C-alpha positions as a printed Julia matrix, in Angstrom:
81×3 Matrix{Float64}:
  0.0    0.0    0.0
  1.38   3.38  -1.02
  0.59   6.39   1.12
 -0.37   9.55  -0.69
  1.64  12.66   0.2
 -0.23  15.19   2.27
 -1.22  18.62   0.97
 -0.18  17.83  -2.6
  3.48  17.49  -1.63
  5.8   15.07  -3.35
  6.99  12.22  -1.11
 10.49  13.76  -0.81
  9.0   17.16   0.13
  6.8   15.53   2.77
  9.78  13.6    4.14
 11.91  16.78   4.35
  9.07  18.55   6.11
  8.75  15.77   8.67
 12.52  15.66   9.21
 12.57  19.43   9.78
  9.82  19.04  12.38
 11.84  16.33  14.17
 14.95  18.52  14.11
 13.01  21.48  15.47
 11.82  19.32  18.36
 15.37  18.09  19.03
 16.54  21.7   19.05
 13.75  22.85  21.38
 14.2   19.9   23.73
 17.95  20.43  24.01
 17.51  24.13  24.71
 14.73  23.46  27.22
 16.89  21.0   29.09
 19.84  23.4   29.17
 21.85  20.83  27.27
 25.59  21.07  27.46
 27.11  23.58  25.06
 28.62  22.17  21.93
 27.35  20.41  18.85
 24.27  18.19  18.89
 23.06  15.51  16.51
 20.29  16.32  14.07
 18.78  14.26  11.26
 19.84  14.84   7.65
 17.03  16.63   5.82
 18.04  15.56   2.29
 14.74  13.69   1.95
 16.21  10.55   0.39
 14.12   7.6    1.53
 17.16   5.46   2.35
 19.08   8.19   4.2
 19.53   7.72   7.93
 22.5   10.06   8.38
 22.91  12.47  11.23
 24.55  15.88  11.2
 26.46  17.27  14.17
 26.07  21.05  14.43
 26.0   23.79  17.03
 22.55  25.12  17.91
 23.45  28.57  16.57
 24.32  27.0   13.22
 21.04  25.07  13.18
 19.15  28.31  13.88
 20.99  30.03  11.03
 20.11  27.23   8.58
 16.49  27.34   9.71
 16.21  31.14   9.51
 17.74  31.12   6.0
 15.12  28.54   4.88
 17.84  26.07   3.94
 18.04  22.33   4.57
 20.37  20.72   7.06
 22.03  17.96   5.07
 24.94  15.63   5.71
 28.17  16.35   3.83
 27.88  15.16   0.23
 24.07  14.92   0.34
 21.73  16.97  -1.77
 18.01  17.56  -1.39
 15.84  14.96  -3.11
 13.64  16.28  -5.87
């Protein structure tokens, strides 16, 4: 059974959207818990179905990527079309 993408999004767009939501929750949880300073692990937002990579970045860098409307992707990955 194939699931239809929500809101007319392509499957890769939907996946990237879900991954961004997960990363936002990781970011918020770490900040709310006064996590130790330094880099934290986030999920690669390339949108490739088989990708399970993580990306280690500082929270300030994650905020910059988010505010610039860019994707947080592992080195060598590109956003799925």
